[in-house]
C-alpha positions as CSV (number, residue, x, y, z in Angstrom):
1,M,183.8,-128.7,162.2
2,L,182.4,-128.4,158.7
3,V,179.3,-130.4,159.6
4,F,178.8,-128.4,162.7
5,T,179.1,-125.2,160.7
6,V,176.6,-126.4,158.1
7,S,174.2,-127.5,160.8
8,S,174.4,-124.1,162.6
9,A,173.8,-122.3,159.3
10,F,170.6,-124.2,158.7
11,A,169.4,-124.1,162.3
12,E,166.1,-122.4,163.1
13,T,164.3,-121.4,166.2
14,V,161.2,-123.5,167.3
15,Y,158.8,-123.3,170.2
16,V,157.1,-125.9,172.4
17,D,153.4,-125.9,171.8
18,D,151.4,-125.1,175.0
19,T,148.2,-126.7,173.6
20,L,146.9,-129.5,175.9
21,Y,144.1,-132.0,175.3
22,A,142.7,-133.3,178.6
23,P,140.5,-136.4,178.5
24,I,137.2,-136.6,180.2
25,R,136.4,-139.9,182.0
26,S,133.3,-141.5,183.4
27,G,134.9,-141.8,186.8
28,E,137.7,-140.6,189.1
29,G,140.6,-142.5,187.7
30,T,142.4,-143.7,184.6
31,Q,140.7,-147.0,184.8
32,Y,137.3,-145.4,183.8
33,R,136.1,-145.1,180.3
34,I,137.0,-142.0,178.3
35,L,133.9,-139.9,177.4
36,H,135.8,-137.2,175.5
37,S,139.1,-137.9,173.8
38,G,140.5,-134.6,174.8
39,V,139.3,-131.1,175.6
40,R,141.6,-128.5,174.1
41,S,143.3,-126.1,176.6
42,G,141.5,-122.9,177.0
43,T,138.0,-124.4,176.5
44,P,135.6,-123.0,179.1
45,L,134.0,-125.7,181.2
46,E,131.3,-125.7,183.8
47,L,132.6,-127.0,187.2
48,L,130.1,-129.3,188.8
49,E,132.0,-130.9,191.6
50,R,135.5,-131.1,193.1
51,S,136.8,-134.3,194.6
52,E,139.8,-135.0,197.0
53,S,140.9,-137.7,194.6
54,G,142.4,-135.1,192.3
55,Y,139.5,-135.1,189.8
56,S,136.7,-132.7,189.2
57,R,133.4,-133.2,187.5
58,V,132.8,-130.8,184.7
59,R,130.4,-130.2,181.8
60,T,131.6,-129.3,178.3
61,P,129.8,-126.7,176.1
62,D,128.5,-129.7,174.1
63,G,126.8,-131.0,177.3
64,I,129.2,-133.9,178.0
65,E,129.6,-134.5,181.8
66,G,132.6,-136.4,183.2
67,W,135.7,-136.3,185.4
68,M,138.9,-134.5,184.5
69,V,142.2,-134.2,186.4
70,S,141.9,-131.1,188.6
71,R,145.4,-129.8,187.9
72,Y,144.4,-129.2,184.3
73,L,141.8,-126.8,185.4
74,T,142.4,-123.1,186.3
75,E,140.2,-120.2,187.2
76,T,142.0,-117.9,184.8
77,P,142.3,-118.1,181.1
78,I,145.5,-119.7,179.8
79,A,148.3,-117.6,178.4
80,R,147.2,-118.2,174.8
81,E,143.7,-117.0,175.6
82,R,145.1,-114.0,177.5
83,L,147.4,-113.3,174.6
84,E,144.6,-113.6,172.1
85,A,142.5,-111.3,174.3
86,A,145.4,-108.9,174.6
87,N,145.9,-109.0,170.8
88,R,142.2,-108.3,170.3
89,Q,142.3,-105.4,172.7
90,L,145.4,-104.1,171.1
91,A,143.7,-104.3,167.6
92,E,140.7,-102.6,169.1
93,A,142.9,-100.0,170.7
94,R,144.7,-99.5,167.4
95,E,141.4,-99.2,165.5
96,T,140.2,-96.7,168.2
97,V,143.4,-94.7,167.8
98,T,143.0,-94.7,164.0
99,T,139.4,-93.6,164.5
100,L,140.4,-90.9,167.0
101,R,143.2,-89.7,164.6
102,S,140.6,-89.5,161.8
103,E,138.3,-87.6,164.0
104,L,141.1,-85.3,165.1
105,E,142.0,-84.6,161.5
106,A,138.4,-83.9,160.7
107,V,138.1,-81.6,163.8
108,T,141.4,-79.9,162.8
109,Q,140.1,-79.3,159.3
110,E,136.8,-78.1,160.7
111,R,138.7,-75.8,163.1
112,D,140.8,-74.4,160.2
113,S,137.7,-74.0,158.1
114,L,136.0,-72.1,161.0
115,R,139.1,-69.9,161.4
116,S,139.0,-69.2,157.7
117,S,135.3,-68.5,157.9
118,E,135.9,-66.3,160.9
119,S,138.6,-64.4,159.1
120,S,136.3,-64.0,156.1
121,L,133.4,-62.9,158.3
122,E,135.7,-60.3,160.0
123,A,136.8,-59.0,156.6
124,R,133.2,-58.9,155.5
125,A,132.2,-57.1,158.7
126,G,134.9,-54.6,158.1
127,R,133.7,-54.0,154.5
128,L,130.1,-53.7,155.7
129,S,131.2,-51.3,158.4
130,Q,133.0,-49.2,155.8
131,E,130.0,-49.4,153.4
132,L,127.7,-48.3,156.3
133,Q,129.9,-45.3,157.0
134,E,129.9,-44.4,153.4
135,I,126.1,-44.7,153.3
136,K,125.9,-42.5,156.4
137,T,128.1,-40.0,154.7
138,V,126.1,-40.1,151.5
139,A,122.9,-39.8,153.6
140,A,124.3,-36.8,155.4
141,D,125.3,-35.3,152.1
142,A,121.8,-36.1,150.8
143,L,120.3,-34.2,153.7
144,N,122.6,-31.3,153.1
145,L,121.7,-31.4,149.4
146,N,118.0,-31.4,150.3
147,R,118.4,-28.5,152.6
148,R,120.5,-26.7,150.0
149,N,117.9,-27.6,147.4
150,E,115.2,-26.1,149.5
151,E,117.2,-23.0,150.1
152,L,117.8,-22.7,146.3
153,S,114.1,-23.3,145.7
154,N,113.2,-20.5,148.1
155,E,115.7,-18.2,146.5
156,N,114.4,-19.1,143.1
157,Q,110.9,-18.4,144.2
158,K,112.0,-15.0,145.6
159,L,113.7,-14.2,142.3
160,R,110.6,-15.2,140.4
161,N,108.5,-13.0,142.6
162,E,110.9,-10.1,142.1
163,L,111.0,-10.8,138.3
164,E,107.2,-10.7,138.2
165,V,107.3,-7.4,140.1
166,L,109.9,-6.0,137.8
167,T,108.0,-7.2,134.7
168,A,104.8,-5.6,136.0
169,E,106.8,-2.4,136.7
170,K,108.3,-2.5,133.2
171,E,104.9,-3.0,131.7
172,R,103.6,-0.1,133.7
173,L,106.5,2.1,132.6
174,E,106.1,1.1,129.0
175,A,102.4,1.9,129.2
176,N,103.2,5.3,130.8
177,T,105.8,5.9,128.1
178,D,103.3,5.2,125.3
179,S,100.8,7.5,127.0
180,D,103.4,10.2,127.2
181,F,104.3,9.8,123.6
182,M,100.6,10.0,122.6
183,L,100.2,13.1,124.7
184,L,103.3,14.6,123.3
185,G,102.1,13.9,119.8
186,A,98.7,15.4,120.5
187,G,100.3,18.4,122.0
188,L,102.5,18.9,119.0
189,V,99.5,18.6,116.7
190,L,97.6,21.1,118.8
191,L,100.6,23.4,118.8
192,G,100.9,23.1,115.1
193,I,97.2,24.0,114.7
194,I,97.6,27.0,117.0
195,L,100.7,28.2,115.2
196,A,98.9,27.8,111.9
197,L,96.1,30.0,113.2
198,I,98.3,32.5,115.0
199,V,101.2,33.0,112.6
200,P,99.1,34.3,109.7
201,A,97.5,36.8,112.0
202,L,100.8,38.1,113.1
203,K,102.0,39.0,109.6
204,P,101.7,42.8,108.8
205,T,99.0,43.7,106.2
206,R,99.9,46.0,103.3
207,K,98.2,49.4,103.2
208,T,96.4,50.3,100.0
209,D,98.2,53.0,98.0
210,N,95.4,55.4,97.4
211,W,97.7,57.5,95.2
212,A,98.3,54.6,92.9
């Protein structure tokens, strides 16, 4: 029991190797000379002839021609070859999946970047629209200011014209006032002369007292 337990503890799983080496002979039978010591299973061969004796004439990739037992030949690859092909396809598929995942991540990042850019562009478009509205408002205010400026300029010109008229009228009145003062002064001088001439004549003269 102890030996069996120890043997079971150290037992391991093994597999039967499916690798086969088939010899190629110069004729259809084991009595003929061996041309190739053994072609490994899975090696592709060119079939040249099939015989009812159970042998087939084949040609190796190295150019050796001879006879091999027909039961060693199959039209489909052996399991090992199919497994290797499946493993290669699986590796290619995994590599393709990895590539597609990388491309998907890149596309996802690009999509997120485009969404971010779209949001940024929408925000910028909103700001530009607001700025445009402000510019339109400022432009309208500028037009109103221009019209108001023109109105004020016209009113200013009217006021200047009226001021010029009033200034001319003032100068005329001042000139008339000076003339009146001059005439008044001349009249007063003339009146003084007349009075100086008339007043002495109006005084009574004393009669000479003859009796004195």
